[in-house]
C-alpha positions as CSV (number, residue, x, y, z in Angstrom):
1,X,-162.8,15.0,-67.2
2,X,-163.4,18.5,-65.9
3,X,-163.9,21.2,-68.5
4,X,-161.2,23.7,-69.2
5,X,-162.1,27.3,-68.4
6,X,-161.0,30.1,-70.7
7,X,-159.6,33.0,-68.7
8,X,-158.3,35.3,-71.4
9,X,-157.2,35.2,-75.0
10,X,-153.9,33.5,-74.0
11,X,-154.7,31.7,-70.7
12,X,-157.0,29.0,-69.3
13,X,-157.8,27.2,-66.1
14,X,-156.8,23.5,-65.9
15,X,-158.6,21.5,-63.2
16,X,-157.1,18.4,-61.6
17,X,-160.4,16.6,-61.4
18,X,-160.4,12.9,-62.6
19,X,-156.6,13.0,-63.3
20,X,-155.5,9.7,-61.9
21,X,-153.2,8.1,-64.4
22,X,-151.9,10.3,-67.1
23,X,-149.7,13.2,-66.0
24,X,-147.6,13.7,-69.2
25,X,-150.2,15.3,-71.4
26,X,-152.5,18.2,-70.6
27,X,-155.1,19.6,-72.9
28,X,-155.2,23.2,-74.1
29,X,-158.4,25.2,-74.3
30,X,-159.6,25.2,-77.9
31,X,-160.2,28.9,-78.3
32,X,-156.8,29.8,-76.8
33,X,-155.0,27.1,-78.8
34,X,-156.6,28.5,-82.0
35,X,-155.7,32.1,-81.3
36,X,-152.2,31.4,-80.1
37,X,-151.5,29.0,-82.9
38,X,-150.4,26.0,-80.8
39,X,-148.8,23.7,-83.4
40,X,-147.6,20.2,-83.4
41,X,-143.9,19.6,-82.4
42,X,-143.3,23.2,-81.3
43,X,-142.1,24.4,-78.0
44,X,-143.9,27.3,-76.5
45,X,-143.0,29.5,-73.5
46,X,-145.7,28.9,-70.9
47,X,-146.4,30.1,-67.4
48,X,-148.0,27.5,-65.2
49,X,-149.3,28.7,-61.8
50,X,-150.6,26.2,-59.2
51,X,-153.4,27.3,-57.0
52,X,-152.2,27.3,-53.3
53,X,-148.8,25.9,-54.3
54,X,-146.8,29.0,-55.6
55,X,-143.6,27.0,-54.9
56,X,-144.4,24.9,-58.0
57,X,-145.1,27.8,-60.3
58,X,-142.8,27.7,-63.4
59,X,-142.1,29.5,-66.6
60,X,-140.5,27.4,-69.2
61,X,-140.8,26.0,-72.8
62,X,-143.0,23.0,-73.1
63,X,-143.6,20.7,-76.1
64,X,-147.0,20.9,-77.9
65,X,-148.3,17.6,-79.3
66,X,-150.4,16.8,-82.4
67,X,-153.5,17.1,-80.2
68,X,-152.4,20.5,-79.2
69,X,-151.8,19.2,-75.7
70,X,-148.9,20.3,-73.4
71,X,-146.3,17.6,-72.9
72,X,-144.7,17.7,-69.5
73,X,-141.2,16.2,-69.1
74,X,-140.7,13.3,-66.6
75,X,-139.0,15.4,-64.0
76,X,-141.9,17.8,-63.9
77,X,-144.5,15.0,-63.8
78,X,-142.9,13.5,-60.7
79,X,-143.1,16.8,-58.9
80,X,-146.7,17.6,-59.7
81,X,-148.2,14.1,-59.4
82,X,-148.5,14.0,-55.5
83,X,-149.9,17.5,-55.5
84,X,-152.6,16.6,-58.1
85,X,-153.5,13.3,-56.5
86,X,-153.8,15.0,-53.1
87,X,-155.8,18.0,-54.3
88,X,-158.3,16.7,-56.9
89,X,-160.5,19.8,-56.6
90,X,-157.6,22.2,-57.2
91,X,-156.3,23.6,-60.5
92,X,-153.5,25.4,-62.3
93,X,-153.6,28.3,-64.7
94,X,-151.7,28.1,-68.0
95,X,-150.7,31.3,-69.8
96,X,-149.0,31.4,-73.2
97,X,-146.3,34.1,-73.0
98,X,-145.2,34.0,-76.7
99,X,-148.6,33.4,-78.3
100,X,-151.0,36.1,-79.2
101,X,-148.9,38.4,-81.4
102,X,-146.1,35.8,-82.0
103,X,-143.7,38.0,-80.0
104,X,-141.0,36.1,-78.1
105,X,-141.0,37.0,-74.4
106,X,-137.7,36.3,-72.5
107,X,-137.9,35.4,-68.9
108,X,-135.1,34.7,-66.4
109,X,-136.8,31.4,-65.5
110,X,-137.0,29.9,-69.0
111,X,-134.4,27.7,-70.6
112,X,-132.0,29.4,-73.0
113,X,-129.5,27.7,-75.3
114,X,-130.5,24.2,-74.4
115,X,-132.6,21.5,-76.1
116,X,-133.6,20.0,-72.7
117,X,-136.2,21.3,-70.2
118,X,-134.7,23.1,-67.2
119,X,-137.2,24.3,-64.7
120,X,-136.9,26.3,-61.5
121,X,-139.1,23.8,-59.7
122,X,-136.8,21.0,-60.5
123,X,-133.8,22.9,-59.2
124,X,-135.6,23.7,-56.0
125,X,-136.4,20.1,-55.4
126,X,-132.9,19.0,-56.1
127,X,-131.5,21.6,-53.6
128,X,-133.9,20.5,-50.9
129,X,-133.0,16.8,-51.4
130,X,-129.3,17.5,-51.4
131,X,-129.6,19.7,-48.3
132,X,-131.5,16.9,-46.5
133,X,-129.0,14.2,-47.6
134,X,-126.0,16.1,-46.4
135,X,-127.8,17.3,-43.3
136,X,-127.3,20.9,-44.2
137,X,-123.5,20.6,-44.0
138,X,-120.8,21.2,-46.6
139,X,-119.9,17.7,-48.0
140,X,-116.2,18.4,-47.7
141,X,-115.7,20.8,-44.8
142,X,-118.8,20.2,-42.6
143,X,-119.7,23.9,-42.6
144,X,-123.3,24.2,-41.5
145,X,-124.4,27.6,-43.0
146,X,-127.2,26.8,-45.4
147,X,-127.6,30.4,-46.6
148,X,-124.3,30.1,-48.5
149,X,-124.1,26.4,-49.3
150,X,-124.6,25.5,-52.9
151,X,-126.2,22.3,-54.2
152,X,-123.8,21.4,-57.0
153,X,-124.4,18.8,-59.7
154,X,-121.6,16.2,-60.0
155,X,-122.5,15.3,-63.5
156,X,-123.3,18.7,-65.0
157,X,-127.0,19.7,-65.6
158,X,-126.5,20.3,-69.3
159,X,-125.4,16.7,-70.0
160,X,-127.7,14.9,-67.4
161,X,-131.0,13.2,-68.1
162,X,-134.2,14.5,-66.4
163,X,-133.9,11.8,-63.7
164,X,-130.2,12.5,-63.2
165,X,-130.9,16.2,-62.7
166,X,-133.1,15.4,-59.7
167,X,-131.0,12.5,-58.2
168,X,-129.7,13.4,-54.8
169,X,-126.7,11.2,-55.4
170,X,-125.8,13.5,-58.3
171,X,-125.3,16.4,-55.8
172,X,-122.7,17.7,-53.4
173,X,-123.3,20.5,-50.9
174,X,-120.4,22.9,-51.1
175,X,-119.2,26.3,-49.9
176,X,-119.0,28.9,-52.7
177,X,-115.3,28.6,-53.3
178,X,-115.4,24.8,-53.4
179,X,-118.4,24.9,-55.6
180,X,-116.6,27.1,-58.1
181,X,-113.5,24.9,-58.1
182,X,-115.6,21.8,-58.6
183,X,-117.8,23.3,-61.3
184,X,-114.8,24.4,-63.3
185,X,-113.1,21.0,-62.9
186,X,-110.2,22.4,-60.8
187,X,-110.9,19.8,-58.1
188,X,-112.6,16.4,-58.2
189,X,-113.0,13.3,-56.1
190,X,-112.0,9.7,-56.7
191,X,-115.1,7.6,-57.6
192,X,-114.0,4.7,-55.4
193,X,-112.7,6.4,-52.3
194,X,-114.0,10.0,-52.4
195,X,-110.5,11.4,-51.9
196,X,-109.9,14.8,-53.3
197,X,-107.8,15.4,-56.4
198,X,-106.5,18.8,-57.5
199,X,-105.4,20.3,-60.7
200,X,-101.9,21.9,-60.8
201,X,-103.5,25.3,-60.8
202,X,-105.1,24.6,-57.4
203,X,-102.2,22.7,-56.0
204,X,-100.0,25.8,-56.2
205,X,-102.4,27.8,-54.1
206,X,-104.1,25.0,-52.1
207,X,-103.3,26.4,-48.6
208,X,-104.9,29.7,-49.5
209,X,-108.1,28.0,-50.7
210,X,-108.4,25.8,-47.6
211,X,-108.0,22.5,-49.4
212,X,-105.5,19.7,-48.9
213,X,-104.6,16.2,-50.1
214,X,-106.0,14.7,-46.9
215,X,-109.6,15.8,-47.7
216,X,-112.2,13.3,-48.8
217,X,-116.0,13.0,-49.0
218,X,-118.3,10.2,-47.7
219,X,-119.8,8.5,-50.7
220,X,-122.2,5.7,-51.4
221,X,-122.7,3.5,-54.4
222,X,-125.1,6.0,-56.0
223,X,-122.5,8.6,-56.2
224,X,-119.9,6.6,-58.1
225,X,-121.1,6.8,-61.6
226,X,-121.5,10.6,-61.3
227,X,-118.1,11.1,-59.7
228,X,-116.6,8.9,-62.5
229,X,-118.1,11.1,-65.1
230,X,-116.8,14.3,-63.4
231,X,-113.3,12.8,-62.9
232,X,-113.1,11.7,-66.5
233,X,-114.9,14.5,-68.3
234,X,-114.8,17.6,-66.2
235,X,-111.7,17.5,-64.1
236,X,-108.7,19.4,-65.5
237,X,-105.9,16.9,-65.3
């Protein structure tokens, strides 16, 4: 296994060399771990920057294990695995953002108010997969203007597992107005047919919002469990 290189008092270089099987645990540099007090069962705010792959850079809280290793969640492992296997001579740099003086550093990319890991890189992958699946067109209206279309989770992110958060079947591509209506549970879709259903609030102003009872989305088997969850738990009846 390649040796870790200390870069500063709170950062180190993590080579990919010889990493073929285990992607969930990554060792910390001893000197940095000692100074920054990496302790078992704590979550620390880390910046992870990938050489030559800035699209994978992420700032988030990661679990520290008893061996003072970094534990990567399943969703993150799946994203970095092909990069690491395809670039064995490459590396990433880990920086502990809340370490040296014990000061908490807030960052717009880190998870707040949640016990689950939520990373920008996972959100980016989800959007790309949803855009590809729906061919860059709004699921409901067919509008093909990617700049404004939003990749909306059917089963909300906060209650989804890591795998569900990245599942393309848990996503709809919607215009901003439709995305807001769907996110707030003011519209939903029947799990078996994809037909639109509207709350009474929306029904009163439906023509002004550009929605009607005749609308429906094309669905596959993979969508149904997510649509069922939204219809039963999010939709405002």
